[in-house]
C-alpha positions as CSV (number, residue, x, y, z in Angstrom):
1,M,0.0,0.5,-0.3
2,Q,1.2,3.3,-0.9
3,T,1.5,6.1,2.2
4,T,2.2,9.4,1.8
5,F,3.1,10.9,5.4
6,T,5.6,13.9,5.2
7,P,8.9,13.3,6.7
8,E,7.3,15.7,9.9
9,Q,5.0,13.6,10.0
10,L,7.1,10.2,10.3
11,R,9.2,11.8,12.9
12,D,6.5,10.7,15.5
13,P,7.8,7.0,16.5
14,A,4.2,5.6,16.4
15,T,3.1,7.3,12.9
16,A,6.4,5.8,11.3
17,R,5.1,2.3,12.7
18,S,1.9,2.6,11.5
19,N,3.9,4.1,7.8
20,E,5.6,0.4,7.8
21,I,2.4,-1.9,8.8
22,L,0.4,0.3,6.2
23,R,3.4,-0.3,3.4
24,T,3.1,-4.2,4.2
25,C,-0.4,-4.4,2.7
26,V,-1.2,-5.8,-0.3
27,H,-5.0,-5.1,-0.6
28,C,-5.6,-9.0,-1.3
29,G,-8.8,-9.3,1.3
30,F,-7.8,-12.4,3.2
31,C,-8.5,-11.0,6.6
32,T,-12.1,-10.6,5.1
33,A,-12.9,-14.1,5.6
34,T,-11.5,-15.0,9.4
35,C,-13.1,-11.1,10.6
36,P,-15.6,-11.7,13.2
37,T,-17.2,-8.2,12.7
38,Y,-17.6,-8.8,8.9
39,Q,-19.1,-12.1,9.6
40,V,-21.6,-10.6,11.5
41,L,-22.1,-7.3,9.6
42,G,-21.0,-7.9,6.2
43,D,-19.7,-4.5,5.7
44,E,-16.3,-4.0,4.2
45,L,-15.6,-1.0,6.4
46,D,-15.9,-3.6,9.7
47,S,-12.8,-5.9,8.3
48,P,-9.3,-5.0,8.9
49,R,-9.0,-3.9,5.2
50,G,-11.6,-1.6,5.3
51,R,-10.4,-0.3,8.8
52,I,-6.9,0.2,7.3
53,Y,-8.3,2.3,5.1
54,L,-10.2,4.5,7.4
55,I,-7.2,4.4,9.5
56,K,-4.3,5.3,6.7
57,D,-6.7,8.0,5.4
58,M,-7.1,10.0,8.8
59,L,-4.0,9.5,9.8
60,E,-2.2,10.9,6.6
61,A,-4.8,13.6,6.7
62,G,-3.3,14.6,10.4
63,R,-7.1,15.5,10.4
64,P,-9.2,14.5,14.3
65,A,-11.0,11.5,13.8
66,D,-14.7,11.5,12.8
67,E,-17.7,10.0,13.6
68,K,-17.5,7.1,11.0
69,T,-13.7,6.4,11.3
70,V,-14.4,5.7,15.1
71,K,-17.8,4.0,14.7
72,H,-16.0,1.1,12.6
73,V,-12.5,1.4,14.5
74,D,-15.0,1.2,17.9
75,R,-16.3,-2.1,16.3
76,C,-12.8,-4.1,16.0
77,L,-12.7,-6.5,18.5
78,S,-9.0,-6.6,18.6
79,C,-9.1,-10.5,17.9
80,L,-6.3,-10.6,15.5
81,A,-7.2,-13.2,13.4
82,C,-6.5,-10.7,10.7
83,M,-2.8,-11.0,11.5
84,T,-2.8,-15.0,11.7
85,T,-4.2,-15.2,8.4
86,C,-2.6,-12.5,6.7
87,P,0.1,-13.6,3.6
88,S,1.9,-10.2,4.1
89,G,2.6,-9.9,8.0
90,V,0.4,-6.8,8.3
91,H,1.1,-6.3,12.6
92,Y,-2.7,-5.0,12.3
93,M,-2.7,-4.7,16.6
94,H,0.4,-1.6,16.1
95,L,-1.8,-0.3,13.8
96,V,-5.2,-0.2,15.5
97,D,-3.5,0.5,18.9
98,H,-2.0,3.8,17.6
99,A,-5.6,4.6,15.6
100,R,-7.2,3.9,19.3
101,E,-4.5,6.4,20.7
102,Y,-5.5,8.9,18.2
103,I,-9.1,9.0,18.5
104,E,-8.8,9.5,22.1
105,Q,-6.7,12.3,21.6
106,T,-8.5,13.9,18.6
107,Y,-12.5,13.2,18.8
108,K,-14.7,14.0,21.6
109,R,-17.3,11.7,22.3
110,P,-20.8,12.0,23.6
111,W,-20.9,12.9,27.0
112,G,-22.1,9.5,27.8
113,E,-19.5,7.2,26.0
114,R,-17.0,9.3,27.6
115,L,-18.7,8.4,31.3
116,L,-18.8,5.5,30.5
117,R,-15.5,4.5,29.5
118,W,-14.2,6.8,32.1
119,T,-16.0,4.4,34.6
120,L,-14.7,1.1,33.4
121,A,-11.5,2.4,33.8
122,R,-11.7,3.4,37.0
123,I,-13.2,0.3,38.0
124,L,-12.3,-3.0,36.0
125,P,-8.4,-2.7,36.4
126,Y,-8.8,-2.1,40.1
127,P,-9.7,-5.9,42.3
128,M,-11.9,-4.0,45.1
129,R,-13.6,-1.4,43.5
130,F,-14.6,-4.3,40.9
131,R,-16.0,-6.7,43.4
132,L,-18.4,-3.7,45.1
133,A,-19.0,-2.9,41.2
134,L,-20.4,-6.6,40.7
135,L,-22.5,-6.9,44.2
136,G,-24.1,-3.4,43.1
137,A,-25.1,-5.0,39.9
138,R,-26.4,-8.1,41.4
139,I,-28.6,-6.0,43.2
140,A,-30.0,-3.7,40.5
141,R,-30.0,-7.1,37.8
142,P,-33.5,-7.0,38.6
143,F,-34.1,-3.8,37.3
144,A,-31.8,-4.1,33.7
145,R,-34.8,-4.2,31.7
146,L,-35.7,-0.8,33.0
147,M,-32.5,0.5,31.9
148,P,-32.5,2.5,28.2
149,D,-28.6,1.7,27.3
150,A,-28.1,-1.7,26.1
151,R,-24.7,-1.0,27.0
152,L,-25.8,-0.7,30.9
153,R,-28.2,-3.8,30.6
154,A,-24.7,-5.9,29.3
155,M,-23.1,-4.8,32.2
156,L,-25.8,-5.6,35.0
157,A,-26.4,-8.6,32.9
158,M,-22.2,-9.6,33.3
159,A,-22.1,-10.4,37.0
160,P,-21.9,-13.5,38.0
161,D,-24.0,-15.1,40.4
162,H,-21.3,-16.4,42.1
163,I,-18.3,-13.8,43.8
164,P,-15.5,-15.6,45.1
165,P,-13.8,-14.2,48.9
166,V,-10.2,-12.8,48.5
167,S,-7.6,-15.0,48.0
168,R,-4.9,-14.3,49.9
169,N,-2.6,-16.1,47.8
170,D,-3.3,-13.3,45.7
171,D,-0.8,-11.0,48.1
172,P,3.0,-10.5,47.5
173,Q,4.7,-13.5,48.7
174,T,6.8,-16.6,47.5
175,F,5.4,-20.3,47.3
176,P,8.1,-22.9,47.7
177,A,8.4,-25.6,45.6
178,T,6.0,-28.4,47.2
179,N,8.3,-31.3,45.4
180,P,11.8,-29.8,44.4
181,G,13.4,-32.9,44.1
182,P,17.1,-33.1,43.9
183,A,17.1,-29.4,42.4
184,K,14.9,-26.7,42.1
185,K,13.2,-26.4,38.3
186,L,12.1,-22.4,37.9
187,R,11.6,-19.7,39.7
188,V,9.1,-17.9,38.2
189,A,6.7,-14.8,38.7
190,L,2.9,-14.9,38.8
191,M,1.0,-12.6,37.2
192,T,-2.3,-12.5,39.2
193,G,-4.2,-9.3,37.1
194,C,-6.5,-7.7,38.2
195,A,-10.2,-8.6,36.9
196,Q,-9.9,-11.9,37.5
197,K,-8.9,-11.5,40.9
198,A,-12.3,-10.2,41.4
199,L,-14.4,-12.8,38.9
200,N,-12.3,-16.0,39.5
201,T,-9.7,-16.5,42.0
202,D,-9.8,-20.7,41.6
203,I,-8.0,-19.7,38.6
204,N,-4.2,-18.3,40.5
205,D,-4.7,-20.8,42.8
206,A,-4.9,-23.7,41.0
207,T,-1.9,-22.2,39.0
208,I,0.0,-21.5,42.3
209,R,-0.5,-25.7,43.0
210,V,0.1,-26.9,39.9
211,L,3.6,-24.8,39.4
212,T,4.5,-25.5,43.0
213,R,3.9,-29.3,43.0
214,L,6.0,-29.6,39.8
215,G,8.7,-28.4,41.7
216,A,8.6,-24.4,40.6
217,E,9.2,-21.4,43.1
218,V,6.6,-18.6,42.4
219,V,6.9,-15.4,43.5
220,V,4.1,-12.5,43.4
221,A,6.1,-9.6,43.1
222,E,5.4,-6.2,45.6
223,G,4.3,-3.7,42.5
224,A,2.5,-6.1,40.0
225,G,-0.9,-5.9,39.0
226,C,-3.2,-4.9,35.8
227,C,-0.9,-5.3,32.6
228,G,-2.5,-2.5,31.1
229,A,-4.8,-4.0,28.6
230,L,-8.1,-2.7,29.3
231,T,-7.1,0.9,29.2
232,H,-4.9,0.4,26.4
233,H,-7.3,-0.9,23.8
234,M,-9.7,2.2,24.9
235,G,-6.6,4.2,23.6
236,K,-5.7,5.9,26.9
237,T,-1.8,5.4,26.2
238,R,-1.1,7.2,29.6
239,E,-2.9,5.1,31.7
240,S,-1.8,1.8,30.5
241,H,1.6,2.6,30.1
242,A,1.5,3.5,34.1
243,T,0.4,0.6,34.9
244,A,2.4,-1.3,32.8
245,A,5.4,0.5,34.4
246,R,4.7,-0.9,37.5
247,N,4.8,-4.5,36.2
248,I,8.0,-3.8,34.7
249,R,9.7,-2.2,37.8
250,A,8.1,-5.0,40.0
251,W,9.7,-7.6,37.8
252,A,13.0,-6.0,36.9
253,A,13.4,-6.1,40.5
254,E,13.0,-9.8,40.8
255,M,15.1,-10.4,37.9
256,R,17.9,-8.2,39.6
257,G,17.6,-10.2,42.9
258,K,16.7,-13.7,42.9
259,G,16.4,-14.0,39.5
260,L,13.4,-15.3,37.3
261,D,13.0,-17.9,34.6
262,A,9.7,-16.8,33.1
263,I,7.0,-14.4,34.4
264,V,3.2,-16.7,34.2
265,I,0.6,-15.5,32.5
266,N,-2.7,-17.1,32.7
267,T,-5.3,-14.7,31.5
268,S,-4.2,-14.9,27.5
269,G,-5.1,-11.3,26.9
270,C,-2.9,-10.2,29.5
271,G,0.3,-12.3,28.0
272,T,-0.5,-10.9,24.6
273,T,-0.2,-7.0,26.2
274,V,2.9,-7.9,28.5
275,K,4.7,-9.7,25.8
276,D,4.4,-6.6,23.6
277,Y,5.7,-4.4,26.7
278,G,9.5,-3.8,24.3
279,H,7.6,-2.5,21.6
280,M,5.4,-0.2,24.0
281,F,8.5,1.2,25.6
282,R,10.7,1.3,23.2
283,E,11.2,5.0,23.0
284,D,11.5,5.3,27.3
285,A,14.7,5.9,28.2
286,Y,14.4,4.8,31.4
287,L,12.5,1.3,30.8
288,A,13.1,0.2,27.4
289,E,15.7,-2.3,28.1
290,D,13.7,-3.7,31.2
291,A,10.5,-4.0,29.1
292,A,12.1,-5.7,26.5
293,A,13.2,-8.1,28.7
294,V,10.4,-8.9,31.1
295,A,8.5,-9.3,27.5
296,G,11.1,-11.9,26.7
297,I,10.7,-13.9,29.5
298,A,7.2,-13.6,29.5
299,H,4.9,-17.0,29.0
300,D,1.4,-18.2,28.7
301,I,0.9,-21.1,31.8
302,S,0.8,-23.5,29.1
303,E,4.0,-22.7,27.3
304,V,5.5,-23.2,31.1
305,L,3.7,-26.0,32.2
306,A,4.6,-28.2,28.6
307,D,7.9,-28.4,30.4
308,L,7.1,-29.5,33.6
309,V,4.4,-31.9,33.2
310,T,5.2,-35.8,32.4
311,D,3.3,-38.8,32.0
312,A,4.6,-39.3,35.8
313,S,3.0,-36.8,37.3
314,I,-0.1,-37.2,35.9
315,E,-2.0,-38.5,38.6
316,K,-5.5,-38.9,38.2
317,P,-6.0,-39.2,34.1
318,G,-9.2,-37.9,32.7
319,T,-10.3,-41.0,31.1
320,D,-13.6,-40.6,29.7
321,I,-14.1,-36.8,30.1
322,K,-14.8,-34.9,27.2
323,V,-13.5,-31.4,27.0
324,A,-14.6,-28.7,24.6
325,Y,-11.6,-26.2,24.2
326,H,-12.0,-23.2,23.2
327,A,-9.1,-21.5,21.7
328,A,-8.7,-17.8,22.9
329,C,-8.0,-15.5,20.5
330,S,-5.5,-13.8,22.4
331,L,-3.7,-17.1,22.6
332,Q,-3.9,-18.6,19.5
333,H,-3.8,-15.1,17.8
334,G,-2.3,-13.1,19.6
335,Q,0.2,-15.2,21.2
336,Q,-0.2,-17.8,18.1
337,I,-0.2,-21.1,21.0
338,K,-2.3,-22.9,19.2
339,T,-1.2,-26.8,19.8
340,L,-0.1,-26.6,23.5
341,P,-3.3,-26.6,25.7
342,K,-4.7,-29.1,23.6
343,Q,-1.7,-31.4,24.1
344,L,-1.6,-30.7,27.5
345,L,-5.3,-32.2,28.1
346,K,-4.6,-34.8,25.4
347,R,-1.7,-35.6,28.0
348,A,-3.7,-35.3,31.1
349,G,-6.1,-38.4,29.8
350,F,-8.7,-35.9,28.6
351,T,-11.0,-36.3,25.5
352,V,-10.5,-33.1,23.8
353,L,-12.8,-31.7,21.2
354,E,-12.9,-28.8,19.0
355,P,-15.6,-27.0,17.6
356,A,-16.2,-25.3,14.8
357,D,-15.0,-22.1,13.5
358,S,-12.6,-22.6,16.7
359,H,-10.8,-19.7,15.1
360,L,-13.6,-17.4,15.4
361,C,-13.5,-15.0,18.7
362,C,-16.2,-15.6,21.3
363,G,-17.3,-11.7,21.4
364,S,-15.7,-11.5,24.8
365,A,-12.6,-9.3,23.9
366,G,-11.7,-7.1,27.0
367,T,-14.6,-4.8,27.3
368,Y,-16.0,-5.3,24.0
369,N,-19.0,-7.3,25.5
370,L,-20.0,-4.2,27.4
371,M,-19.4,-1.4,24.8
372,Q,-20.9,-3.5,21.6
373,P,-23.4,-5.8,23.3
374,E,-25.1,-6.8,20.1
375,I,-21.9,-7.6,18.0
376,S,-21.2,-9.5,21.2
377,G,-24.6,-11.3,22.1
378,Q,-24.2,-12.5,18.2
379,L,-20.8,-13.9,18.3
380,K,-21.7,-15.3,21.6
381,A,-24.7,-17.2,20.7
382,R,-22.4,-18.8,17.7
383,K,-19.6,-19.7,20.0
384,V,-21.8,-21.7,22.2
385,E,-23.8,-23.4,19.6
386,T,-20.6,-25.0,18.3
387,L,-19.3,-25.6,21.8
388,E,-22.5,-27.4,23.1
389,A,-22.9,-29.3,20.0
390,L,-19.9,-30.9,20.8
391,R,-22.0,-32.6,23.9
392,P,-18.9,-31.9,26.3
393,D,-18.7,-32.5,30.1
394,I,-16.3,-29.5,30.3
395,I,-15.4,-26.6,28.5
396,S,-11.9,-25.3,28.7
397,A,-10.6,-21.8,28.0
398,G,-7.2,-19.7,29.0
399,N,-8.7,-16.4,29.6
400,I,-11.1,-15.1,32.2
401,G,-13.3,-13.1,30.2
402,C,-13.8,-15.8,27.4
403,M,-15.2,-18.1,30.4
404,M,-17.4,-15.3,31.7
405,Q,-18.8,-14.6,28.4
406,I,-19.4,-18.3,27.0
407,G,-20.6,-19.3,30.7
408,S,-23.1,-16.7,30.9
409,A,-24.7,-19.1,28.4
410,T,-24.6,-22.3,28.8
411,P,-25.0,-24.5,31.7
412,V,-22.1,-26.8,30.6
413,P,-19.1,-25.8,33.3
414,I,-16.6,-24.1,31.6
415,V,-13.3,-23.8,33.6
416,H,-9.4,-22.6,32.8
417,T,-7.3,-25.1,31.3
418,V,-4.9,-25.0,34.6
419,E,-7.5,-26.1,36.7
420,L,-7.9,-29.3,34.5
421,L,-4.1,-29.8,34.9
422,D,-3.7,-29.4,38.5
423,W,-6.8,-31.5,39.1
424,A,-5.0,-34.1,36.7
425,T,-1.8,-33.7,38.4
426,G,-3.2,-34.6,42.3
427,G,-4.9,-30.9,42.9
428,P,-8.6,-30.3,43.4
429,R,-11.8,-31.2,41.5
430,P,-12.3,-27.9,39.9
431,A,-15.5,-25.8,41.7
432,A,-16.9,-25.0,39.2
433,L,-18.1,-27.9,38.3
434,D,-20.4,-28.1,41.5
435,R,-21.5,-25.6,42.0
436,H,-22.4,-24.3,38.3
437,P,-26.2,-24.3,38.2
438,G,-27.9,-27.0,36.1
439,A,-24.3,-28.4,34.6
440,P,-24.8,-32.2,33.8
441,A,-22.5,-34.5,35.4
442,V,-19.0,-34.7,35.2
443,P,-17.2,-38.0,35.9
444,I,-15.1,-38.1,39.0
445,L,-11.4,-38.4,37.9
446,R,-10.2,-42.1,39.2
């Protein structure tokens, strides 16, 4: 794609990067075949190719974002399926991130939308505030039909019936290996996240158990918290970078202290963001080196367990349990991790099933299900239909957002992949299997 940015425009690192990305696009349109919003809406401007044209025109002209461009960029899920499909290697993620930052700087949204975005940015990344908001949503849920805005109704519907108690395992501390063997295998930092600590504390608990059981020392670093993804995808770069910087400093201190072999992330949306810290802070004179180092040892939990789980460590094989594996977009497209979770589940003895159109998003996408509830709802219905068609005992996923989205629309219990691997290697049966209302019976592991 030909571009006409001026030398002055290209002095801005973000614009220079967008120029590089735009020039790799060859207009082939392969991305439209795997774009969820194009599949639902059928509008070229709601495909990656269409959005690329809009973004190019906006950035080259140097004009404030207009309503049309904002509408179609806002509809993008950032599922990154287009990046998996693209034969030219167009790095759409960096381009749309720049576009959202530019929109945030130059476009004045209606006051109601500004208020909603401000509220989400002030609540979701903070676990205790989020817990209070969830409790309030549960109280207000019976009155959801009276809400004039579909997005407010979606926020109320999001509130789970079960809000777990605070887990002290999320506090800064070190968990020694419970079965270290002759020598410690790994020292890793666990990213405990933000929304996950309010919505589902079982995931971090299971991660700590399985890692320490398999010989790793796990540290929850002082000062680490939200990865910054939620505000980053709203274009609120100053807020997202401030959050990310705290993580970088916290983990860099551990790396310089007792050392880290890996930073373990069990929420794939966070993983995609942390692995991009090197790019995000490439122009930061103080944090660029540490950011690149942090990104270099950031790993999804499945990547770490692939080296730790052996046939000998499987104590309770999941024979006769059918698991439908939902591939989170941020894992399969953002991090290009496609087979490891399925291989681990199969190694643990589970019968792994994969739904049709597994490359398509479930519609969660961070705050997308709150900001674009109609499109999100259509994608959720599609995903649940394909998963239920497999008649599984359990649905497994590697991202809390997907779990909440899918779990709100099916009686089949959904658990994190690490919970099943913890169970199979000697940990407790996932609590969600017993408390999910209307869930089908799940066999007890031998």
